[in-house]
Residue, then its C-alpha position, 0 to 999 in steps of 0.5 A: m500500500p503506497a504511503q500517504i501523501a501529506d499536504v505540507l512538509v516544513m523542513g530544516g528549521l529549529l523547532v521551539s517548544g516550551d521545553n527545548v529547541t531541536r532540529a525538526d521537520v513538521l509533516i502536516s495533513d488535513g489541517g493537523v500535525l501528522e509527524v514531527g521528527p529530525d529528518l522527514s525528507g523521505r516523506d512525500a508532501r504536496r508542498v515543501i516549505d524550507a525553514a532552514g536558518r529559521y525557527i518553527l514556533p507554535g502559533g501565538i494565542d492572543s489571550h486578551a482580544h477585543p474585536v468589537y471596536g474599530d477593528k472587527i474580526d476581519t481586520f483584527s485577525i489580519c493584524a493577528a496573522y501578520g504578527g504570528v497569532t493564529t488563535i484569538v480569544a475574544f471578549i464577548g458579552s453584554e456590553t450593549h452600549r458598545h455593540e450599539r455604538f460600533g454597529n455589532t448587530w450580533g451583539l444587540r440580543k438580550y441574553n448573554p449566551d445568545i450574543v456569544k452565539g451571534f459572534i461565533e456565527y459571524a466570526e466563522q465567516d469573517s475571521y482569517t484565524d481561528f478563535a475562542v471566546h471569553g465571556l464578558v459579564t456585566m450588570r445586565d446579566q445580574d438577573d439571570l446570572d445563574q443560567v448565563i454561566p452554565d450556558l456559556v460553559r456548555m457552549g465551550v466558553i469557560s472563562y468570563k471577565v468582570f470589571m472591578t473598576w469603571n465605577p458608576w460613581v464617575l459622572d455620567s459614564a457610558t460604561n456604568d453597566l460594566a462595573v460589577p460590585d463585589e457581591m456579584v463578583m463572588r457570585v460569578m466565582e461561586l458559579a465558576a467553581h461549580n461549573g469548571g469556569l475561570p473568572m477573569v478580573h480587570a483589577e483596579n479599585g473602582c471606588c478609589k479610582a472614581y474618587l481620584e478622577t472626580r477630584h482631579r477633574s474638580q481641581g482642573m488636573t486633567s492633563i496627561q501629567h496627572y493621569l498616572d496619579s489618578a490610577p496609582n499602583i495600590l489600586e491594582s494590587e488591592a483589587v488583585n488581593r481582594a479578588a484572590v480572597m474572594a476566589q479562595l473563599t468560593g473555591s474558584p481559580l482566578y485570572p487577573v488581566h493586563l497586570s502592570a504594577r510591581e506590587v502585584v507580583p508578591v500578591l500573586e506569589r503569596y496566593t500561589e503559595l497558599g494553593l490558589p490556582i491564580f494565573g497572571e497576565t501582562c501586556p506588551h506595552y507594560l513590558t516596553l513603555t512607561n509613563d514617560d512615553l505617555l508624556e512624550k507622545g500624548y493621548r494616543l498612549k492612554v490605556a487602563p491600567p496606565l503605563r507606569q514606571s521603569e521599576d514596574q516594567d522590570a517587575m513584569w519581566q521578572g514575573l514572566a521569567t520566574g513564572v509568577l506571570n503566565t501569559i501576555g495578551s495584546d488588549f488590542t482595541g484598534y482605536t483610531r485618533a478620532l475614536k480616542l478623542t471623540g468616541s466615534l470613528e467619524g468624529e471630527f477633531v483637532e490634534p491636541e498638543p501633549g499636555h493640553e488634552n483632557i486625558f479623562e475625556v480620551a478613550a483608553g485603548l492601544s494598537t498592539l496586536e500586530h507587533m506584540m510578539p516581535v516586540v517581546w522577542t526584541h525586548g525579551v529574548n534578544t536581551g536575555r530577559i526571557t528565553m525562546q522556550r519561555f516565549v513559546q510558553v507565555f504566547s502559546e502553551n500557557p494560554a492553551k492550557i489555562f483556557g482548555i484548548w491544549p494540545q489542539k492549540g499551543a503545541l506542535q505535536p502529532g494530533s495538534d492543529a497545524d498552527l505554526i509560524i516560521w520566525d526569522p531572528a535576523k529580520r529587521h523591521v521599523v514599526g509603522q503603519e499596521h494592517g488594521i483600520s487604526d491610524l496610529s500604532t502604539f509601537e510606532g518607530m520602534e526598531l525590531l529584530g526578529m519577525p514572523v515570515m510565515t503564519m499558518v492556521r491548520g495547515e493553510v498559509v495565511v500570511d507569506d513573506g508580508r503578503l496576505v494569502g489566506k481566505q475568510g470563511t475557513a475560521q473555526y471556533v475553538r471550544g474550551d474544555p473545563n476538564a482539560t484546563a490547568y486548574a482542573p484536577g489532573g490538568p496540564n501544568v502551567s509554568 
């Protein structure tokens, strides 16, 4: 009987996993990894890809994605593919005011799981990459929360975010429905503990943040020089500690998102020692930018939590290197200048001089996804802050294990989806215009060394040497399995 002819053979590269770097070829068929070995040159394949002199990495997983603003899932996933990300984990839920503002017709349904279902149907047609979903729980879910969480888990949505900030005490905020009181946070955690779910928290003390913002406004302290003071480190570390106490009491795991403050690291260490399954996420901007960059470049770098100081940046790198922090997510919103300044993609504006804008009237959001992995490679791997193996752990293996999609995603082993990137460590790039709709880039002008030159999703090339060659309509929704998570009994270990 003749040997099976595979679809693709990737040859000659160095395969990087979370454990080691080895010379290996990857044989692909029917969208999956068929075989991995040191020399598969004797295997027949319809297409052979030469990866000599380059690294072969599992595709990146963006654990913190918001494809609901300016960049929808189509352009959002294009940015992802150009940056080596093959799976997007999108926050989707009952943030009705945002769905109305940005024309997300699938998001105008009343019941949270119905909104998620609408997004899945839409994204399967429009995305260029595969995707999973984090739920997003707001005050609109308070009356049927006991049904929302179990229904989401049955749909494969096993993680869900709540906001401990954006307190409605702030003036006439349009985000009033996002703020969730502690008693509802605990109820979400209790339901998670009973259904195999993972609560995620935006951890800033909402009451204190609202107080400080209101005080700053009343005193006319509204320029960028005052933004960091309005959201000090202690608000983040206090909220993480408070969420961890709730998680311990309810028997729930915990995933604090976009961590930025150095005081958070010992909090994570303490609760890990106490046996709490707690997973920390940071973002590329907290690893490479500081408040000084905000002061220099102005409103375009406003984000929440804010860019902090170099000591905080160092603590984030140290947390990644030691395993206290487990993942890096983009928190990409695809904001344009008009959107940040006026709240509308079509809004007319005059570009303010740094220091002359009202920073509290500027939307918080950055354009980070397309260059997230090269930025971390340049400032992390190339500088020795983290190893290549750690790079793969935080971008691929750990998010897959935490969110119950391992080893389908996040690995290159027989049976895994053939999501891979070919990485050229010698390729240089200066960040400029990106492939989304945004007219600004968070990392504009940054010089990078090390870039993906090919991105493949389930054996199909999506980006090849700077050209988009993938097609829409082939994306697949990836269901999370609560029994296969890092916090499940007997689940995979996360470093």
